[in-house]
N, C-alpha and C positions, 0 to 999 in steps of 0.2 A: 358518785357523780354530783357535781355541783351545778346548780341552776334548775333542778327538777322539782324543787319545793317552792311553795309560794313565799314571798318575802325575800329579803336580802341574805345571801349566803357568803361565807368567807372560807377559802381553802388556804392552808398554810403549807408552803413548799418546804422541803428539807433545806437547811442552810448549805451554802457553797463556801468552802475555804480553800479550794484547789480548782484549777482549770477543769471544766467539765460541765455536765448538766445535772439538774435535779430531776426527781421523778415528776412525770407529767401529771397535770390535773385533767380529768375528763370533765367536760362541760357540755351543757345543752344551750348555754346562753350565746347570743350574738353580740351582746354589749357587756363589757367587763372592764374592771380597773385592775391594774397591777401596782402594788406598792413594794418598792425596793428599798431596803435599809442597808447601808454600808457602814461597817465599823472597822477600826484599826487600819485604815487606808494608808498606804505609803504615798506614792505620787499619783497613781490612778488605778482604776479598774475599768475593764471594758466588758460590757454585758451585751447579750442579744436576747430579745424577746422572740420566742419561737412558737410556732403552732403547726398542727397537722390535721388532716381530715381522716387519716387512716391509722394513726398511732405508730407508724413506721418511718415515714418520710416527713421530715420537718423543714420548715422554711422560716425566714426572717419576717416578722410581722411589720417591720418598717417598710413603707411603700418604696423607699429608695434603696432598700437592701443595705442600710447602714447600721453599724453597731453603735452602742451608746457608751461614751466615755464619761466616767464620773471621777471628779478630782478632789472631792472632800467628803468626809463622813456626813451622814444625814439620811433622811428619808425622802424618796422621790416617787412621784406618781405618774402613771401613764394610763390614759383612758382610751379604750378602743371601741368603736361602734361599727355595727354592720359586718362583723367578722364571723361568718358561718363556719367556725372550726369546731372540732370535737376535742382536741387535746392542746394544752398550753404548757410550756415549760420555760425555764430561764437557763441560759448558758453563760457561764463565766468564761469569756474568751481568753482574757489575759489580765495580769496585774503587774504593776511596777512598784516594787518596794513594799515594805510592811508585811503584815500577815492578816490580810483582810478577810472579813466574813460578810457574805452577801445573804441577807435574809429576805424572803419575799412572800407576799400573800396575794391572792386573787379574790376579788369580790364580784359577784354577779347577781342579777335578779332572775 
């Protein structure tokens, strides 16, 4: 479980190279950052930041229920505050071209 020690903790998710989700991180934190790194992108990748309070039913963390489209290789950051969730994961919704790899980490206090 990430967030139950004093100080800053980082959890590294398993990489995604096919449509699907990675293993969820269990967290005690309400404030966390997600770092997404995309490599070998073709045209784009579409990801969704997901969370759950029970570990079974997941929802989109975006307040507008929107997915995130990334069009170039690089590292992207998303900070979330006041999110009383227990589980967090990343979903690779789709990709267009290339053989992309989506790597992700979560940091929390």
